[in-house]
C-alpha positions, -999 to +999 in steps of 0.1 A: -010+550-248+010+581-254-003+597-222+005+565-203+041+565-216+044+601-207+031+594-172+055+565-168+084+585-181+075+614-158+073+591-129+107+576-135+121+611-140+107+622-107+121+591-089+155+598-105+153+635-095+143+625-060+173+602-057+197+628-070+182+654-047+194+634-018+230+639-030+239+670-010+275+671-023+279+655-057+315+665-063+339+646-041+376+640-037+386+606-024+422+599-015+440+566-020+475+550-016+491+531-046+481+496-035+460+470-053+434+472-025+425+507-037+407+488-065+371+492-052+375+530-053+393+531-086+368+506-102+339+527-089+353+556-108+365+538-140+335+515-145+309+543-138+295+532-105+301+566-089+284+583-118+255+558-117+248+570-081+250+607-089+286+613-079+314+631-097+345+618-080+381+629-082+402+599-072+434+613-059+467+594-054+484+604-021+522+606-022+526+613+015+518+578+027+491+571+053+501+601+073+492+623+043+459+605+039+450+610+075+459+647+076+439+655+044+408+636+055+410+654+089+414+688+072+386+682+047+409+683+016+397+647+010+360+640+015+368+603+021+397+580+018+411+545+014+422+539+050+438+513+072+412+495+093+427+509+126+431+545+115+396+558+121+396+542+156+430+557+165+420+591+153+387+591+172+403+581+205+431+606+200+462+584+197+468+591+161+453+624+153+423+638+171+393+639+147+363+616+151+361+593+121+338+567+108+347+534+091+317+532+067+326+499+051+354+474+046+371+476+012+387+441+012+400+411+031+436+400+032+461+415+007+494+418+026+525+398+030+558+398+049+588+399+026+623+393+037+655+403+019+680+377+006+706+382+034+682+376+063+666+347+045+700+330+040+706+334+078+672+319+085+678+290+062+709+282+081+687+279+111+662+256+095+639+278+075+620+261+047+606+290+027+584+267+007+564+256+037+530+272+043+526+289+066+561+299+075+568+308+112+594+331+125+611+303+145+642+305+124+644+342+129+642+336+166+674+315+163+691+342+142+684+368+169+697+345+196+730+339+177+734+377+171+728+383+208+754+358+217+780+374+194+771+410+201+766+404+239+755+437+255+756+456+222+728+437+204+713+458+176+677+452+170+668+439+135+650+466+115+618+459+095+595+481+076+558+487+083+535+513+067+520+531+097+519+529+135+483+517+137+483+497+105+472+462+100+507+456+088+521+467+121+499+443+140+505+415+116+542+418+118+541+420+156+517+390+157+539+369+135+571+378+154+556+373+189+541+339+179+577+328+177+585+345+210+603+375+194+596+407+213+589+433+186+597+462+210+631+450+222+644+426+196+633+444+164+628+480+153+597+486+132+603+516+109+575+534+090+577+539+053+550+547+027+541+514+008+557+524-025+590+531-008+595+496+008+613+480-022+638+509-024+645+507+013+650+470+012+673+474-018+693+501+000+698+478+030+679+501+054+657+472+065+659+434+066+623+430+054+588+445+056+551+439+058+532+457+031+503+453+007+505+445-030+521+450-054+552+459-032+559+423-021+557+409-057+578+437-069+607+427-046+602+390-055+603+397-092+634+419-088+650+390-069+656+411-038+640+386-015+610+363-010+576+367+006+575+343+035+539+346+047+507+364+037+483+380+062+457+354+051+481+329+066+484+349+098+446+355+101+424+340+075+401+366+060+413+395+081+400+430+074+425+452+057+413+486+044+381+506+051+364+536+036+370+565+060+352+598+065+350+623+093+319+619+114+310+655+106+310+647+069+287+618+072+263+637+094+262+667+071+259+647+039+240+615+047+226+611+011+261+615-004+275+591+021+250+564+013+255+569-025+293+566-020+289+533-001+265+519-027+288+527-056+318+511-040+298+480-030+288+476-067+325+480-077+334+453-051+308+429-066+322+436-101+357+427-089+346+393-075+323+384-103+350+369-125+387+364-128+384+382-162+372+413-143+402+410-121+425+409-151+408+440-164+412+456-130+449+449-131+452+468-164+433+497-150+454+498-117+486+496-137+479+531-151+502+559-140+475+578-121+467+547-100+492+520-088+517+526-117+531+490-116+535+464-144+503+444-152+521+411-146+531+422-111+495+431-103+482+400-119+503+379-095+481+386-066+449+399-082+441+368-103+442+341-077+479+333-075+508+346-054+545+343-060+562+338-027+597+329-039+621+346-063+631+315-081+598+297-083+565+301-101+534+316-084+513+294-062+475+292-060+462+317-035+426+326-045+418+344-013+447+367-013+424+395-024+387+393-015+365+423-022+329+412-020+327+375-013+327+362+023+311+395+035+344+413+026+326+447+024+309+444+058+323+465+087+321+440+115+322+455+150+343+425+161+369+433+135+372+469+147+375+457+183+404+433+173+424+464+164+417+479+198+429+447+215+462+451+196+466+487+205+462+477+241+486+447+238+514+469+223+510+498+247+495+523+222+465+531+244+474+541+280+440+544+296+411+520+301+383+526+276+349+509+270+360+491+238+324+483+228+314+520+231+345+530+210+340+506+182+302+512+179+310+549+176+334+544+148+324+513+127+290+519+111+274+486+100+240+504+103+249+529+075+264+501+055+233+479+058+210+507+045+231+511+014+237+473+009+200+466+008+196+490-021+222+472-042+215+436-032+246+429-011+242+399+013+244+408+050+257+386+079+234+377+108+253+399+133+280+426+133+297+406+161+314+372+154+341+350+169+374+346+150+397+317+152+371+289+153+359+286+117+376+273+085+377+309+072+390+329+101+418+309+118+449+326+134+484+312+127+489+305+164+456+288+169+442+315+192+404+322+194+393+358+196+358+362+212+349+399+215+330+390+248+364+379+262+384+407+246+402+417+278+413+381+286+424+378+249+447+408+252+466+394+282+465+358+271+496+361+249+532+352+260+544+387+250+522+416+261+537+451+263+505+468+277+504+501+296+470+494+312+465+469+340+441+440+331+419+447+362+414+483+352+405+475+316+381+448+328+363+473+350+356+495+319+344+465+298+315+448+317+293+443+287+282+413+266+272+411+230+254+385+210+277+369+184+267+349+154+289+331+129+284+340+093+279+314+066+308+323+043+301+320+007+309+329-029+278+350-034+290+371-063+314+349-084+345+328-083+371+355-078+384+356-042+369+322-034+385+293-017+381+255-022+344+250-032+340+224-005+341+251+021+317+274+004+280+277+012+261+277-020 
């Protein structure tokens, strides 16, 4: 019996040693921005998931905004980072940096909002805005701009709004929302870049009329009565991708075992976050710490625990899908999600040459690496990395558009406002491929946190 136990113990020890031997680089530094959606990385550290997978991780708060994150990942100062979903694509194709990157996984869905200051809201209300309506359009802002143009005549000054980065989800969400009401973001507004934690101060100083940012920087302004959040990005595009885990391609190739362990640890943290609302409350307390988001727990709870306070003089409203970390395949890096960001880069003139979009996205987004890690920790996978958005209950756009990756070129040029620098015919020549799409069966696979009305959930 004793010999049997020794053999079993030795066997388990050898398995553990074998697994740890695959970790080529156990000591890592992962950068993040002070936002609630850094939660999977922070929780992986604080709840021991990194350690469980043989990693000793320094989770480092970046004070230089997304530009600082990008520079430090490119230089190797950070081994990996919390990143905007469009950042690894932009860096790889050379329009925002010039270092090939991978998006290893999605960190979350949704999580942003557009907040407007009291002055512009008052002007919009005079033009018919009902801030209690869901979702709120920019139609009243269209009328405000028309009035200002009439008064200022040839000296019209574009309205200034804050976004967090040139290729951020926030940039495209703000543009999408404005353009849906026939406001040209490039001629009738000026979109200025600020690090997320600086948005509230710039609104307060009168430097901008409003902004699009992640939490807690919308709720912070609302609770300080500086303005109101008019629309969330869930309302603009249901269950849109927000942040990804980013590494350089050279890092992933040099340290494949480390890369897989990092993905596995973060998936487990995401599952923990969506297991219960009690876990979300605990996460708020952890995120409130100075070394992380450094915001009051009640501000963090407003979005992290299934509610969202849109208006400064009203209570929070039910918004259970404002933050989704694991449910509804939130961790999965869909190719089609990555390609949507390329369509917006083309729509707004950020890419000036025709590229094979399928080739680009398959070089940057890595569902294959994710799937290998996901199977080890029991994370449910969708049928395909390609899907159509805009047609299901869980992925509708505010303007009713349907985005089919097989019709990506037509999609770009189908909008009323398109400020592209590449001709449609030239882009179509570079994109003569077809992919097989499959619609995922969305579901609350891990717990109630981040879940919508039960009648829409596959059990």
